[in-house]
N, C-alpha and C positions, 0 to 999 in steps of 0.2 A: 788516882789522878792528883797531881799537885797543882794547886791553884793559888795564885797570888791573892792574898786576902786583903781587900781594900777596906780601910777603916774610914770612919767619918773624918773628913779633913779638919785639921785644927782651925778653930775659928768659926766653923759652920754653926755650932750651937749659939755662939755669940751673935752671929748675923741673924739667926732665927729670932732670938730674943729682941734684937734691935728692930727688926722688921715688925714684930708683933707690937712693939711700942710705937709704931708709926714712922719708922725710919725708911724713907724712900730709897736712899742710897744703899742701905743694907738689903732691901728687897731687890733692887736692881742687880746687885752683886750676887745675890742668892739665885735669882733666875738665870743670870748669865752663866754661872758656874755649873748649873745642872741641866742646861738646855741640850747640850750634846748627848748626855746620857739618855734623856727622854726621847730625842730624835732617833737614836740608835735602836732603842727598844721598840718604839712604835713603828719605825720604818721597816725593821726586819720582820716584826710580827705580822704586819699587813702586806709584806712582800712588795713594797713600793707602790701601793695603791694610791690613786689620786687624792684620797681623803687623808693622807698622812698628816698634812699641815693642819687640817681641821681638828683631828684627834689630838695633836700636840697642843693646839690652841686651847681646846677645851680642858685638857689636863692642867695646863698652867693656870687657867682661870679658876678651876676647881681648887687648885692648891692655894692660890692667893686668897680665895674666899674662906677656905678652911684653916688658913694659917693661924688666925687668932685662937682657935680651939685646940691646937696641937699642944698637948701637955708636956711631952718629953722632947725638947729640941734635939737631943742626941739621936732621935729616931727619924729625923727629917728625911734622909735619903730613902730609907725603906718605905716611909709613909708616902713620899712622892711617887716612887715606883709603883706602889700599890694602887694609887690613883690612876696612873697610866695604864696599868693592867686592867683595871675595871673599865676604863674607857675603851680599851681594845675589845674586851668582851662585849660591851654594849654595841660597839660599831659592828662587830662580826655578827651579832644576833640580828641587827637591823638589816645587814646585807643578806643574811640567810632568809629572813622573811620576804625580802624583796625578790630573791631568787625563786621562792615558792609561788610568787604571783606571775612569773613569766618563765618560759622554758629557757634553760641556760644555753648560751652559745657554745659550740664545741671548742674545747681547748686544743692546743697544738703542741702538747707536751712531748710527743715523740720526735719533734723537730728540734735538734740541738741549737738551731738558730732561731728558735721560736720567741714567743712574747717576752719571756723574761730576759733573754740574752740579747735580743735584737736591738734593745734600746740603749745599749752601751755604746760609747763612741769607738770608732774604728781603731784608734791608736792604742787602746788598752790591750795588753797581752795577758791572757787569762791562763793560769796554770790549769792543766787538764783536770786534776782531781778536785780543785776548788770549784771549777765550773760544774762538775758532776755533783758536788755537794749542794750547791745552790739549786740546781735542777731537782735533786732528790728531795729537798725541803718542801717542794710543792706537792709531794705525794703524802706528806704527813697530815694527820687530822688537825683540826683547828687548835685543840689544847696542846698538842705536841709542837705545833709551829710556834705558839706563844711561849712555850717553855724553852724552845730552842733560842728564841730571841733573848730570854733572860739568861740562859746558860752561856750564850755568846758573850754577854757582858761580864759574867762571872769568870769565864776563861780569860778575858782581857784584863781582869783585875779591877773592873769597875764596880762589881757587886761582890759581896761576901755570900757564902752559902747561907748564913743566917738571914741575910737580907732577902735572898731568893726564897727561902722557906717562908719568911714573913709575908711576902707577896702572895704565895700560894696558900697561906693560912694552914700550914702543916709544920711539923717538927723537922729540923734539919735532916734527921735520919730518913724520914719518909720522903723528903725532897730529893735526897740522894737516890732512893729507889726509883722515883719517877724519872730522874735524869738518866739512870741506867736503862730503863725501859724505852725512853725516847731515843737514846743513842742506838739501841738495838733496831728500832723501827727505821731510823735514819740509815743505818748500814744496809738493811734489807732493801730500802728504796734506792740506795746507791747501786746495788746489784742490778735492780730493775733498769735503772737508767743506762748502765753499761750494756745490758742485754738489748735494750731498744736501739742503742746507737751502734751496735756491732754491725759490721759489713764484711762478709755476708751474714745475714740474720739467720738464726736458727729456724729451720723449716717448720718445726712444731710450734714455735712461738709465732711465726708469721701466720700460720693457719689460725691460731687463736686470735691474733690481732685483727683478722679480717672481720670479726664481729664487734670490734671495739669502736666506740664513737669518739674516742680521743679525750674523754673526760676522766680525770684522775680521781675517781670516786673510791670509797673504801672497798667495794666489791671487787673492782678490777685490781686494786692494789693487792688484795689477798690472793686473787687468781694468779697475778704475775709473780708475786713473791713465791707462791707455792711452786710455780713452774720453774723459776730460777733455781730453787733449792733442789728440785728433783731431777732437773735436766743436767746430764753430764756435760753437755756443751756450754750451757748458760752458767752453770755453777762456777765454772772456771773463771768467768768474767769478774766474779767477786773477789778474786785473789789479789793480794798486793795492795789492799786499801790502806792508806795512811790513816791513823786514828784522827777523828774529826777535830779533837782539841789541838792537834799539831797543825792542822790546816788553819784553824781559826786564830791561833796565836800569831800567825803572820798577816792577819788582816787588819788594815788600818780602820780607824773609826769613820763612820759616815760623817761627812762635814755638815755642820749646820749651814743652811743657805746664807750666802753673803749678806743679803738684805736683812735677814733676821739678826745676825750677829752684829752687824755694823749699826743697825738702827735702834737697838735697845736703848742706847743713851739718848737718842732723839725722842723716844717714846716715853721715857720715864724721867721727868724733870728732877734734878738732884735735890731741889729745895722743897718739892711738893710733899704733901702728906701721903703716907702709904695708901690710904683709902682711895686717893685719886688715881692710883695705878689702874684700878678696875675700869676707869674711863679711858685710859690711854692704851692699854694693852690690846683690846680687840681691834681698834683702828690700826694700830701699828702692825699687828700680825696679819691683818687683811691687806696691808699695803706693801708687803715685803716682796711682791713681784714673783710669786711662785707659780708661774705658768707651768702647766703640766707638760713635761717634756723629758728630754734625756738628761740624766746625770749619773755619775758613777763614783765609787770609791775604789782606790787602788792601794793595795798593800805595798810597802816599801820593797823595791826590788822586783816589781811586776807581779804582784799577787792577784788576789781575787778582784774581779770587776763585779760588783754587786749593784745592779741597776735599781735606782730609786727615783721616783718621779716628782719629788717635791722641790727640786731645784733645777730650773731650766738653763741656768747660766753658769759658766765657769767663773772662777775667781776674777775679780776686776779691780784689784788693788784697793778694796775696801769701799768702793762706790756702792751706793744703794740702788739696786735696779728694780724698777717696777714698770707698770704699763704706761707707755707714752701716749700722748694725745694722738688720736687717730682720725681727726676730722679732715675733710678734704677741701673745705672752703672756709673763709672767714678769718677772724682774728686768731691770735695764738691760742686762746683758751676757749674758742667757740666750739659748740658741739653740733654744728650744722651737718645735715646729711650730704652725701656725695652728690655732685652734679651728675646728671644722666645725659650722656652723649647720644645724639640721634643715631639710630641704627636702621639701615634699610632692610635688614634681614628679618626673617620670621622669628628669629630668636631674641628679638629686642625685648628688654625688660629692665627692671631697676637694678642699679649697681648696688654692691654691698653698702649698707649703712654702717659706718665705723664711728661710733660714739666716743667722744673724748672721755677717758677714764684713767685715773692713776697718774703716776709721775715717772720721770726718767731718773738719771743720775742726780744725786743730791749735791755732789761736788765733783770737781775735775781738776786735772793738771793743766789743761789747755781749754780756753773758751773762745768761741767764735760767735759773732753777732752781726746782723745786717748793718748796724751802724758803727761797727768797729773799724780798725785800721790795721793793715798788715805791718805797719811800722810800730805797732804796740808791742807789748810783751806777752800777749796771750793770757793775761790774768783776767779775773772776773771784772776788774775795773778798767782794764785796757785790752779788750778782746781783739782778736784778729777779725778781719772782715771776710776772708775767704776760706773755704775748706781746703783749697790747694795749699795754702800756707800752713794750716794746721797739720795736714798729713805729711808735709815735708819735714817738719821739725819733731814730730812725735817719736817717742822711743818706747821700747818694750816695757810693759807694765803700766803705761800711762792711759789716761782717759781724756777723750775730747768731748766736750759738751757743746752742742749747738743750741744757741738761744732761739727763742721763737721769732717767727717772721719769715719773710720770703727772701731767698737768695737767688740771684740771677747771674750765674757765672757766664762769662763771655767765651771761655775756653774750657776744654775738657779737664776733668779732675783725674789724676793718676795716683793710686795708692800702691806703694812699692815696699814700705817698711814692714818687716816681719816681726810678729810677736813671738813668744815661745810658749811652751806648755805651762810653764810656771809664771810667765809674765805676759799675759794676754793684753792686747790693745783693745780698748773700747771706744766706739763712736756712737754717741747717744744723744737724744734730745735732753734738754735740761729741765728737770723737775716736771711741771705740768705744762710746759711750753711746747709749741708745735712748730718745728722748723720745716719749711717747704722749699725744696730745690726746684726752681722753675728753669728748665733747661732749654727754653725756647730760643735763647740767643746763641746757643752752640750750633755751629754750622751743620747742615744736613750731611748725613753720612758719618758723623763723628759720634762715638759713644759718649754719653754724658759723664759717667763715672766708670773707670776701669780699675779693677783691683787685681794685682798680681802678687799677693802676699797672703800669709797664713797666720793663724791664731789671732783672729780678730772677732769681736762681737759687735755687730752693727744692728742698732735697734732704734725704733721710734722715728724713722726717716720717711719722708714723703717726697717722691720725685715725679714731676709731671712735665708734659709738653716737650719731651725729647723727640727730635725728628728721626732718631734712630733708636738704639737701645739705651735705656736710662741708667742701667747698672749691670756691668758684665764682670764676673769674677773668673779669671783665667788661671787654670792649673792651680787652684787654691786648695789648701789643706786646713782642716780643723777650724773652719770658720762657723760662726753662728749668726744667722740672719733672722731677726724676729720682730714682730710688731711693726712691719713695714706696710706702707700704703703706696702702691705704685700704679699710677693710672694715667689715662689720656696720653700715652706715648705711642710712637709709630710702630715699633718693632716687637716690643715685649714689655713685661713688667720687671722681671729679673732673669738673668741668663748666667748659668754656670757652664763652663765649657773647657775643652782641651784636655790632653792627657795629664794625669796626675791630680785630677779633681777628686779628692779623697777626704772622707770623714766630715763632710760639711752638713749642717743642719739648717733647714728653712722651716721656721716655726711661726704659727699664729699670725700670718700676714694675709693681706688682701691685694689681689692683682686684678684690675678691672678696667674695661674700656680702653684697652690698648689695641689700636688698629690704625691702618693707613688712612691719614686724613684725606687722601685723594680717592679713597673708596676702593682700592685694589682688593680683590677677594682673597681671603685666606691669609692676610698679613696681620701679624700681631698676636703673639701668644701671651698667656698669663705668666707662667713660670716654665722656663726651658732648662733642661739639663741635657746637653747635646754635644755632638762632635768631639767626643773625648772618651776617657776611661778613668776608672778609680772606684774603690769600694767604700762601703760604710756611709754613703750619703743618705740622709733621712729627711723626708718631707712630711710634715705633720701639722694638722690643725689649720690648714690654709684654705682660702676661698679664691676661686678664679672665675670671673663672670664677665659676660658682655664683650669678650675679646674677639678680634677679627678672625683668628685662627682657632687653635686648640686651647683649652684651659691649661692643661699640663702636658708638656711634650718632651719625651725622652728619646727622640729620633737621633740615631747615630751615636748613642752613648753605650759603650761596651762594658761598663761596670754595673753591678747589681745595685739598684736603688730601692729603698723601702718607702712606700707612700701609704700613709694611714691617717684616717680621720680627716680627709680633705674633701671639699665640696667643689664641684665644677658645674656651672649652669649658665644657660642663655648665651653660650659662646656660638659664633657662627660655624665653627668646625666641631670636632669631637671633644668630649669632656676630657678624656685621658688617651693620649697617643703613646703607645708603649714601645714602638720600634720605628723602623724606617731609616733613611739616611743611606750612606754608602758603605755599610758594613753587612757582612753576610748573615749575622745573627746577633741578637742581643742576649744578654745574660738573663737569668730568671728574676726579673724584677718582681717584687712582692707587693701586692696591693691588698689592704684589708680595711674594712669599714670606711671605704670611700664611696661617695655618692655623686652621680651625674644625672642632671635633669634638664629638660627643655633645651638641649643643645641642638644646633642646626644639622649635625651629622650624627655619628654614633655616640653612645655613652662611653664605651671602652673599646679601643681598636688596636690591632697589632700593626697596622699600616704595612702589611706585606712582610713582616719580619717573623721568621720562624723561631722565636725565642721561647724557652720553656717557662713562661710567665706563671706566677702563682696568684690566684685571685680567690680570696675567701671573705665572705660577709660584706660584699659590695652591693650597691643598688643602682640600677639604671631605670629611670622613669621618664616617660613622655619625651623621649628623644626622637628626632625626625628620621634618624637612621635606625640601625640595629642596636639593641641594648648592649650586647657583648659580641663584638665583631672580631673574632680571632680565628679565621679560617686557615691561616698559615702556621699558627703556633701550636706546638704540642703542650698546650696550657693545662694547668690543673685548676679546676673551678669547683668550689665547694661552698654551699650555703649562700649563694648569691641570689638576688631577686631582680627580675626584669618585668616591668609592668607598663603597658600602654605605650611601648615603642612601636616604630613601624613594623619591626619584627623582633622577637625576643632575643634570639641569639643565633650565632653561626660559628661553630667550632670545627676544626679539622678532625680527621679520623683518629689521630694520635692523642687527642685531648682526653683527659681524665675528668669526669664530671660526677658529682655526688651531691645529693640533698639540695639541689637548686630549685627555684620556684617553677621553672619550666619542666621539671621532672615530676611535678606534682599537679594536682588539679585545682583550678579555681582561683589563681592569683589575679586579682584586680586591684583597682585603686582603693576598694573597700578593705583590702588587706592591711592598709596602713592605718595607724591611729589618727593620722591627719594627712590630708592632701593639700593643705594650705601652706605655700612656701614662704609666706610673709615673715614669720618669726625667724626662719633660717636665714633669710636675706636681710635681717635687721641688725641692730647693733650687737657687738660682741659683749661679753661679760666684763665686769669691772677689772678683771685681771687679764683681759685680752683673749680669753678662750672663745671657742665657737658658741653661738647663742644656744641656750637651752630650748629644745623644741621636740615636739612629738611628730614632726613632719617625717614621713617615710619610715617611721618606726613600726616594725611588725609585732614585736613582743613575742616572737616565736623562735628566736635564735637565727632567723634567716635575715639576710640583708644587713646594711650598715646600722650600727646602733645609734648613730647621730649624736653620740656623747663621747668625748675624749675620756679614756680610762688611764 
């Protein structure tokens, strides 16, 4: 194999010496220049785990602390990579010990649209063999996966073989032997992936897989590799494999999150002593807004989509994105709890508490403030007064910042300007300020905000008191909605609808107390994706509570939607409604690690829709109806939990059920580590993720994990 040998960049040793002497500017430049390399190594070695940003942070802190003791500045790169490698090993050992304390949840590796690929955005076109390569990497042992991450960087010319060997603490010749062995394991795993994805599947393989629990452990890898090698039908699947280095050479580097790259200069004052960086870096790295969600890297010309979860946002023109203020009452920076609307139903309970934490965009192209004027120029000193003015003049690639305070529009807002994949448009709160759109003055029957455009990121927005829908996105594509607080509206919290609703993401938001103020039953859903079609829509990390109808409603939507790590509770209707509307059948919506509790009707319901829904690791607790009510759907239900509902479940004859709590003995409230919902219904984390809680956690691999991964 011919590999471009990367040498230490000219000037790196000089920067190291300057940083060792206390030069903050040199340290800033040194960290900035090597951050992408470390993110790539850690991100790929940990397969996009939610802790990637933590491991990178600890690596950089260790490097800064140890920099004064580095004797040979010319070895800085290999020394830094070795630190990252040790941190990866430490992290994986910690995870391994944690897995020993609880039964693992079954993986879904046989599903090509499973965990690893399903988090990529719908617009990415993935070459077949690169997709297989990524999936095959999950079958490697931990040391081989870590070596693959290093070799990936060597193939890209970012590491030399000598640097790779130094990290492994072996000679280059021995490192070459280990790379050859790893590649052989990788090619064998690629053959297994092809055999698993083949349709029709080899009968002998299918019979063998009937005993498989879905976990890619070493024993099953050996069994499946042996079968593929010995089976005449399956062995042919391994023919025509492109060498992995040729696939990897077409893969672009994982991008460092926008907040991290743009904010380094804010975190490291140019005139400060280098020692003070230790005080700045942790706060900066923690403020970079890395909500765990979808992100992907794409090779030029449509190559590999390698999903990594340390960056929830697309590029926003250099704006620093972080957690907006999420309070529901009070001044712009107040952390007051949300008001609780009176509810006549038995499902009445507290609304989500959304504590203020973090900041929004640090700078913008267009500013809006309650005390501004539409005759101004939209600058920070002369902001516009209305959102209507801002969205009318915004152009692709620009950012709109809403200053804190209450906006009271007298007429509906219409958003019609499209961004592009390369130049997204961002609408965000400004820094730690909290903008609230009070739609009470908009005439009844009018939607407060209507968006008919694509490639937007909308975050940190709070909309209240709409007499109809507060925010409707019609036929939208590739939009990101995150860190929203939509409550006390009449018809919904957020509604995505109409044909062409494709590739949108709704992340880490709260929808609560949306109901008909006149008391009409069943009116007011938390989040609706309805009356339309489109693929690749993702709903993750959201809470929907105290609404007059369902918490999450997919009625009449004919495109597959993925819902994961969402909580729906104390709604008058069902927690999750998966079908219904005027369509004969819904697609196989996929639900995993969702939880529904204390709802006035069912936990999960098909609403008469015969869709082939897929439900795994979900929990229904203490709902007044049935925990899982899918009598009309040929659903697949695996590893779900139903406890203390009026009835546990009702499935049709065509349903496929395995390893669910109702198929075992003794599932009660004592099954959970905690039956106290208060922490789950309390404030989100500082980065806007769901609260850490033991509520409804079984620790057995059954039910929702209640922790975003």
